C-alpha positions as CSV (number, residue, x, y, z in Angstrom):
1,M,101.0,50.9,167.6
2,L,104.3,51.8,168.1
3,A,105.7,48.1,168.8
4,K,103.9,47.3,165.7
5,H,106.0,49.8,163.1
6,S,108.9,48.3,165.6
7,I,108.2,45.0,164.3
8,L,107.5,46.0,160.4
9,A,111.1,48.0,160.3
10,R,112.7,45.2,161.9
11,L,111.1,42.8,159.0
12,L,112.3,45.6,156.5
13,V,115.9,45.3,157.9
14,V,116.1,41.4,157.9
15,V,114.6,41.6,154.0
16,M,117.3,44.0,153.2
17,V,120.6,42.9,154.6
18,G,119.5,39.4,152.9
19,C,119.1,40.9,149.6
20,A,122.6,42.4,150.5
21,F,124.2,39.1,151.0
22,L,122.8,38.1,147.6
23,A,123.6,40.9,145.9
24,A,127.4,40.3,147.3
25,P,130.2,39.1,145.1
26,R,131.8,35.9,145.8
27,P,134.5,34.1,144.8
28,A,133.7,31.2,142.8
29,A,134.1,27.4,143.5
30,G,137.5,26.6,142.5
31,S,138.6,29.9,141.7
32,A,141.7,29.3,143.0
33,P,142.3,25.7,142.5
34,D,145.3,24.1,143.7
35,T,146.9,23.2,139.4
36,E,150.7,22.6,140.5
37,P,151.4,18.6,139.9
38,Y,152.7,17.0,142.5
39,V,155.6,14.9,140.9
40,K,158.9,12.9,142.1
41,Y,161.5,15.7,142.5
42,Y,165.4,16.1,143.5
43,V,167.1,19.2,144.8
44,V,170.5,19.2,143.5
45,T,173.4,19.5,146.5
46,A,177.2,21.2,145.5
47,R,178.8,17.8,145.1
48,Y,177.8,14.1,145.4
49,Q,180.5,11.1,146.9
50,G,183.1,14.2,145.9
51,Q,182.2,15.4,142.4
52,P,179.8,17.9,140.9
53,E,175.8,17.0,140.4
54,N,175.9,15.9,136.7
55,L,172.4,14.6,134.9
56,T,173.9,10.9,134.4
57,E,175.1,10.4,137.6
58,I,171.2,11.4,139.2
59,A,169.8,8.7,136.5
60,R,172.2,6.1,137.2
61,R,171.5,6.5,141.7
62,F,167.9,7.0,141.0
63,L,166.8,5.3,138.0
64,G,169.6,2.7,137.7
65,S,170.6,4.2,134.0
66,G,172.8,7.0,133.2
67,E,171.7,6.4,129.9
68,R,168.1,7.6,131.2
69,S,169.8,11.2,131.7
70,A,168.1,12.6,128.6
71,E,164.5,12.0,130.2
72,I,165.4,13.8,133.0
73,Y,166.7,17.0,130.6
74,Q,163.3,16.2,128.7
75,L,161.4,17.3,131.7
76,N,163.4,20.0,133.6
77,T,164.9,22.2,130.3
78,G,163.1,25.5,130.2
79,R,161.8,25.3,133.5
80,V,162.7,28.6,136.2
81,Q,164.9,27.2,139.1
82,P,164.8,29.1,142.3
83,D,167.8,31.4,141.0
84,G,166.5,32.6,137.9
85,R,168.0,30.5,135.7
86,R,166.9,27.6,133.2
87,L,168.4,23.8,132.3
88,T,170.1,24.2,129.2
89,D,173.4,22.3,129.6
90,P,173.2,18.7,130.5
91,A,176.2,18.7,132.4
92,A,175.8,21.9,134.2
93,L,173.6,22.0,137.6
94,R,173.9,24.2,139.8
95,A,173.0,23.8,143.8
96,G,169.6,24.2,145.0
97,W,167.8,23.4,141.6
98,Y,164.7,21.1,141.8
99,V,165.0,18.6,139.3
100,V,162.1,16.8,138.1
101,L,162.3,12.8,137.9
102,P,160.3,10.2,135.9
103,W,157.6,8.1,138.1
104,D,160.0,5.7,138.8
105,A,162.6,6.9,140.3
106,A,163.8,5.9,143.9
107,G,166.3,6.4,146.5
108,Q,167.2,8.4,149.0
109,G,166.9,11.7,148.6
110,V,164.0,11.8,146.1
111,E,160.9,13.9,147.5
112,Y,157.4,13.6,146.3
113,G,155.5,16.6,146.0
114,Q,154.8,19.9,144.6
115,L,157.5,22.4,143.1
116,P,158.1,24.9,145.6
117,A,157.6,27.9,143.3
118,A,160.5,29.6,141.4
119,R,161.7,33.1,141.6
120,R,159.8,34.5,138.4
121,P,163.2,35.3,135.9
122,S,162.2,39.1,135.9
123,A,165.4,39.7,138.1
124,R,167.8,38.2,135.9
125,P,171.6,37.1,137.1
126,T,174.1,40.4,135.9
127,P,175.8,39.0,132.9
128,A,179.6,38.5,133.0
129,A,181.8,40.5,130.4
130,S,181.3,37.8,128.0
131,P,177.3,36.0,128.4
132,S,176.7,32.6,128.4
133,P,173.3,31.0,128.7
134,R,175.2,28.3,130.4
135,A,175.9,27.4,134.4
136,D,179.7,28.7,135.6
137,S,181.1,25.0,135.6
138,S,179.5,24.6,131.6
139,P,182.3,25.0,128.7
140,T,181.7,29.2,128.0
141,P,181.8,30.3,124.1
142,S,185.1,31.3,122.6
143,A,185.0,34.8,121.0
144,S,183.8,33.5,117.4
145,G,181.0,31.9,119.5
146,T,182.2,28.4,118.9
147,P,181.2,26.2,121.8
148,A,185.1,25.0,123.7
149,G,183.7,21.6,124.2
150,S,180.4,19.8,124.4
151,P,178.6,17.5,127.3
152,T,177.9,14.8,124.5
153,G,181.4,14.7,123.5
154,S,180.8,15.5,119.8
155,T,183.4,17.5,117.9
156,P,183.0,21.3,118.2
157,A,181.9,22.8,115.2
158,T,183.9,24.6,112.6
159,K,184.5,28.0,113.5
160,C,183.0,30.6,110.9
161,T,183.2,34.0,110.3
162,A,180.0,35.6,112.2
163,K,178.0,37.3,109.4
164,S,175.3,40.2,110.2
165,A,172.4,41.4,108.3
166,S,171.8,45.3,107.1
167,S,172.1,47.9,109.2
168,G,168.9,49.4,108.7
169,R,165.9,49.1,111.3
170,S,162.6,50.0,112.2
171,E,160.7,49.1,115.0
172,W,157.3,49.4,113.5
173,A,157.0,45.5,113.3
174,Q,157.4,45.3,117.3
175,L,154.8,48.2,117.7
176,R,152.0,46.2,115.8
177,M,152.5,43.1,117.7
178,A,152.2,45.4,120.8
179,A,153.0,42.3,122.6
180,D,153.3,44.2,126.1
181,S,149.4,43.9,126.0
182,A,149.6,40.3,126.5
183,W,152.3,40.3,129.1
184,T,149.8,40.9,131.7
185,L,148.3,37.4,131.2
186,T,151.7,35.2,130.3
187,R,155.4,35.4,128.8
188,G,155.5,32.3,127.4
189,N,157.1,30.6,130.5
190,G,157.9,26.9,130.5
191,V,157.0,26.6,126.4
192,K,160.1,25.3,124.3
193,V,160.0,26.9,120.9
194,A,162.1,24.8,118.4
195,V,164.0,26.8,115.7
196,V,165.0,25.1,112.9
197,D,167.6,27.3,110.8
198,T,171.2,28.3,111.1
199,G,171.2,28.0,114.7
200,V,171.1,30.5,117.3
201,D,173.4,32.5,118.8
202,A,173.5,31.5,122.6
203,G,176.1,34.0,123.3
204,L,174.3,37.0,123.0
205,Q,172.9,38.8,126.8
206,Q,169.1,39.1,125.1
207,L,168.9,35.7,125.0
208,S,171.4,34.3,128.0
209,G,169.7,31.8,129.9
210,R,166.8,30.6,127.2
211,V,168.8,28.7,124.7
212,A,169.4,25.0,124.9
213,V,172.1,23.3,123.8
214,G,170.1,22.2,120.4
215,A,171.7,19.9,118.2
216,D,173.7,20.4,114.8
217,V,172.1,17.7,112.7
218,T,174.8,18.9,109.4
219,V,177.4,16.9,111.4
220,G,175.1,14.0,113.6
221,N,176.1,15.2,116.8
222,G,177.0,18.5,117.1
223,R,174.9,21.6,119.3
224,G,173.1,24.4,117.7
225,D,173.4,27.3,120.3
226,E,175.9,29.1,117.6
227,D,175.4,30.4,114.4
228,C,177.7,31.7,111.5
229,L,174.6,33.0,109.3
230,G,172.2,35.0,111.3
231,S,169.1,33.8,110.6
232,G,168.3,31.6,113.2
233,T,169.4,33.9,115.9
234,A,167.4,36.6,114.2
235,M,164.3,34.4,114.5
236,A,165.1,33.3,118.2
237,G,165.1,37.3,118.7
238,I,161.7,37.9,117.8
239,I,160.4,34.7,119.9
240,A,162.0,35.5,122.9
241,A,164.6,38.3,123.3
242,D,164.6,39.9,126.6
243,D,164.6,43.7,127.5
244,S,168.4,43.6,129.8
245,V,169.7,45.5,126.6
246,D,168.1,48.9,125.9
247,G,167.3,50.3,122.7
248,S,167.2,46.1,121.6
249,P,163.9,45.0,120.3
250,V,161.9,42.8,122.8
251,G,160.6,38.9,121.6
252,L,156.8,38.0,122.0
253,A,157.4,35.5,124.0
254,P,160.6,36.3,126.6
255,D,160.1,34.0,128.9
256,A,160.0,30.9,126.5
257,T,162.8,28.6,126.2
258,I,164.8,28.3,122.5
259,V,165.6,25.1,121.0
260,P,167.9,25.2,118.5
261,V,168.3,22.6,115.9
262,R,170.6,23.7,112.8
263,M,170.1,22.2,109.7
264,V,172.0,24.7,107.2
265,R,175.5,24.2,106.9
266,S,178.2,27.3,107.4
267,S,178.5,27.8,103.9
268,G,174.6,28.4,103.7
269,D,173.9,25.0,102.0
270,A,170.5,23.3,103.4
271,R,170.2,19.5,101.9
272,P,166.3,18.2,102.6
273,A,167.5,15.2,104.3
274,D,169.1,17.5,107.0
275,A,166.1,19.6,107.2
276,A,163.8,16.5,107.6
277,T,165.9,15.1,110.2
278,A,165.9,18.4,111.9
279,I,162.1,18.8,112.2
280,E,162.2,15.4,113.8
281,V,165.2,16.5,116.2
282,A,163.0,19.5,116.8
283,V,159.6,16.9,118.0
284,S,161.7,14.6,120.3
285,T,163.1,17.3,122.0
286,G,160.0,18.2,123.5
287,A,159.2,21.5,122.2
288,Q,155.6,22.8,121.9
289,V,156.0,24.7,118.7
290,V,158.7,24.5,116.1
291,A,159.4,27.9,114.0
292,L,160.6,26.1,110.2
293,G,163.6,28.7,108.6
294,S,163.2,29.6,105.3
295,R,165.7,27.1,103.9
296,V,162.9,24.2,104.5
297,D,161.3,23.1,101.5
298,L,158.1,22.0,101.8
299,A,157.6,20.3,98.5
300,D,160.5,17.6,99.0
301,P,159.2,14.2,99.8
302,A,161.9,13.6,103.2
303,V,160.5,16.4,104.2
304,A,156.6,16.5,104.0
305,A,157.2,12.5,105.7
306,A,158.9,14.3,108.8
307,L,156.4,17.0,109.1
308,A,153.3,14.4,108.8
309,T,155.2,12.5,111.4
310,A,155.0,16.0,113.7
311,L,151.5,16.0,113.2
312,E,150.9,13.4,114.4
313,H,151.9,14.9,117.9
314,D,150.7,17.6,119.4
315,V,152.9,20.4,117.8
316,L,152.7,23.8,116.5
317,V,154.6,24.0,113.8
318,V,154.9,27.4,112.0
319,A,156.3,27.6,108.3
320,G,156.5,30.1,105.6
321,A,153.8,30.0,102.6
322,P,154.9,28.5,99.6
323,V,156.0,30.6,96.4
324,K,155.4,27.1,94.2
325,P,153.2,24.7,94.3
326,T,153.2,22.2,97.0
327,T,150.6,20.1,98.9
328,P,151.5,20.5,102.6
329,P,150.7,17.5,104.8
330,S,147.6,17.5,107.2
331,P,147.0,16.2,110.4
332,R,145.1,12.8,109.8
333,E,142.1,12.8,112.4
334,G,142.9,10.7,115.6
335,S,145.8,12.0,115.4
336,G,147.7,13.7,118.1
337,G,146.3,16.9,117.2
338,G,149.0,18.6,115.5
339,A,149.0,21.6,113.4
340,L,150.6,23.6,110.5
341,V,150.4,27.1,110.0
342,L,151.3,28.7,106.6
343,T,152.5,32.2,107.2
344,G,153.1,35.1,104.9
345,G,155.6,38.3,105.3
346,V,154.0,41.3,105.5
347,G,155.5,45.1,105.4
348,A,154.1,48.0,107.4
349,G,151.9,49.0,104.2
350,G,150.9,45.9,103.6
351,Q,153.4,44.4,100.8
352,L,154.2,40.9,100.7
353,A,157.7,39.8,101.5
354,E,157.4,37.5,98.6
355,K,155.1,36.3,95.6
356,Y,153.4,33.4,97.9
357,L,151.2,30.8,96.0
358,D,147.7,32.3,95.6
359,G,145.5,31.0,98.8
360,S,148.4,29.2,100.3
361,V,148.8,32.1,103.3
362,E,146.7,31.0,106.4
363,V,148.1,34.3,108.6
364,V,150.6,36.9,107.7
365,A,152.8,39.0,110.2
366,P,155.7,41.4,110.3
367,G,158.4,39.9,107.7
368,V,159.7,43.4,105.5
369,E,162.1,46.1,107.6
370,V,161.8,44.0,110.9
371,A,164.7,45.2,113.3
372,T,166.0,41.8,115.5
373,L,169.1,40.4,116.7
374,G,172.2,40.2,114.7
375,V,174.8,37.6,115.6
376,G,178.3,38.6,116.9
377,G,177.4,40.6,119.5
378,G,173.4,41.4,119.7
379,K,173.2,44.6,117.9
380,V,170.1,45.4,116.1
381,V,169.4,45.1,112.5
382,G,167.1,45.0,110.2
383,N,165.8,42.0,108.2
384,T,163.3,41.5,106.1
385,G,162.3,37.6,104.9
386,T,159.5,34.9,105.5
387,E,161.4,33.5,108.6
388,L,161.0,36.0,110.3
389,A,157.1,36.0,109.9
390,V,157.6,32.7,111.0
391,A,159.1,33.8,113.9
392,F,156.3,36.8,115.2
393,V,153.8,33.5,114.6
394,A,156.0,31.3,117.2
395,G,155.9,33.6,119.2
396,A,152.5,34.1,119.4
397,A,151.4,30.6,119.4
398,A,154.1,30.5,122.9
399,L,152.2,32.4,124.5
400,V,149.1,31.2,123.7
401,R,150.6,27.6,125.0
402,A,151.4,28.8,127.9
403,V,148.4,30.4,128.6
404,E,146.0,27.7,128.2
405,P,148.6,25.0,128.2
406,G,145.2,22.5,128.2
407,L,144.8,23.3,124.5
408,T,145.7,21.4,121.3
409,A,148.0,22.6,118.6
410,R,145.1,22.5,116.7
411,Q,143.1,24.9,118.9
412,V,146.1,26.9,119.3
413,E,145.8,27.6,116.0
414,E,142.2,27.8,115.8
415,R,142.3,31.2,118.4
416,I,145.7,32.7,116.3
417,R,143.8,32.4,113.1
418,G,140.2,33.7,114.7
419,T,142.1,36.4,116.4
420,A,144.0,37.7,113.3
421,D,143.1,41.4,111.9
422,P,142.2,42.6,108.5
423,V,144.7,44.0,106.4
424,G,144.2,47.0,104.9
425,G,141.0,46.8,102.6
426,Q,140.9,42.8,103.0
427,V,137.5,41.9,103.8
428,A,136.4,39.9,106.9
429,E,136.1,36.3,105.3
430,G,139.7,36.5,104.5
431,D,141.9,37.4,101.8
432,A,143.9,35.2,99.1
433,R,147.0,36.9,99.6
434,Y,146.9,37.9,103.6
435,G,144.8,34.3,104.6
436,A,142.7,35.8,108.4
437,G,145.2,38.2,108.0
438,M,147.5,39.9,110.8
439,I,148.1,37.8,114.2
440,N,147.2,39.8,117.1
441,P,148.9,38.0,120.3
442,A,147.4,40.4,122.7
443,A,143.9,39.0,121.4
444,A,144.9,35.4,121.0
445,V,145.3,35.0,124.8
446,A,142.4,37.0,126.1
447,P,140.2,34.6,127.9
448,S,137.7,33.2,125.9
449,V,135.0,30.3,126.1
450,E,137.8,27.6,125.8
451,G,139.5,28.8,128.8
452,P,138.6,28.5,132.3
453,A,136.5,31.1,134.5
454,P,136.0,33.1,130.9
455,A,134.1,36.4,131.1
456,A,131.1,35.2,129.9
457,A,130.2,32.9,132.4
458,Q,131.6,35.1,134.6
459,A,128.9,37.6,133.0
460,G,126.4,34.7,133.4
461,R,127.3,34.8,137.0
462,G,126.6,38.3,137.5
463,G,123.2,38.2,135.7
464,G,122.3,35.1,138.6
465,T,123.1,37.6,141.2
466,L,121.1,40.5,139.5
467,V,117.8,37.9,139.3
468,A,118.2,37.0,143.2
469,V,118.4,41.1,144.0
470,L,115.7,41.9,142.0
471,L,113.3,38.9,143.8
472,G,114.6,39.8,146.9
473,F,113.6,43.5,146.6
474,A,110.2,42.2,145.0
475,V,109.4,40.2,148.4
476,L,110.8,43.4,150.7
477,F,108.2,45.5,149.2
478,G,105.6,42.7,148.7
479,V,105.9,42.2,152.5
480,G,106.2,45.7,153.3
481,G,103.2,46.8,151.3
482,F,101.3,43.8,153.1
483,L,101.7,44.8,156.6
484,V,101.3,48.4,156.1
485,Y,97.7,48.2,154.8
486,R,96.6,45.3,157.3
487,L,98.5,48.1,159.8
488,R,96.1,50.7,158.6
489,R,93.1,48.6,158.0
490,R,93.5,48.0,162.1
491,R,93.6,51.4,162.9
492,F,91.0,52.7,160.9
493,A,89.0,49.9,162.3
494,G,89.8,50.8,165.9
């Protein structure tokens, strides 16, 4: 009898161990996939044939033509290098950087494989007394912010007196956006955001190392990394300012790269032809997000044509909602998946920054008394304008594009609109004044059914495990009960 009880106990133990194995959480198949692509790349040396390395020479050596240096620049701008810096000036390379090359690159020194992991830029280099995003060997801005030279050989832009906005400031906008709730998933690393406006003051410490040279279409071949008027810098600060200065507002996507495209002259005038060209240039730089300043007239035929061309690419264009009758272009079916988000600016109490055309607003973002960066020193200023709301939406789009690079621009737009919060007494179905509502960056980057390993799928796998456990216990009690019944019958029969 004791032997039979011993057998029963062992059987019960085996069944219980099996159930425990079924209930134990297991890593999902491919939970840590090797997602880094294999590329051709070159490790920059201090000097080559006695001269400092530069993209033109590298293109000539490995691709047979120095003119292809632009291809190399577009493949590498915005990516964090091992020293925490980024390529923002084609003429400035640092020893030890990894330069991704086009597929047909060949020659001694070309390597193939995954790029070694770059250091996260949270530990940024200590800025010099006059902060500059460029490497030490590149031209540095003068006191007025005018570049001392240009890698393209263009004549430096005319010096101008920097203008700043009002000194009034309020932190309500940054508090309302709560971007830090999204930073556990992404800070916008690897995403390029083009700012089409007055240029960007690249000398500000809060933007150091994350502003590309850009372009100035008003002079044909200038650079966009200086700002006389301030609105472009204000937009860039909302998008990508970092926390290197205490008390300074931090952008929504502080690891994103800004590509400034100036289409506003120092006098403040803006020609529609320049705006149209600036949009085309912004798309050609490879920017995934394009933020249009308030001086871009969507009703102008040249601008509309440029936007229509932009929407044929996988680019998310953010523009201010119109204040006069306008028919914005829509992406054609079967095109590259581009999207246009018409944005309205609001204040803390829901008041509109402008009187937008009825029904034209798709989403809203802070645009009244917003704290951001001023030119000529980076002091914090308070501003009001639709372009600030545009910048907030562009920053949110950069976060989404960084955390879900597989989404098209249209899907990013849907994500931003679908996660927006109602404003004031706005009904869930939308409002003619506020569109889908106030953007919510943290909700927009949260895992969804479109993303890898979504929460719903995880719950489904958990449900399957629960069923297995219940079946195991059913087998346990069924077999155990049957054996006890047989043992009791034999004991009484004996």
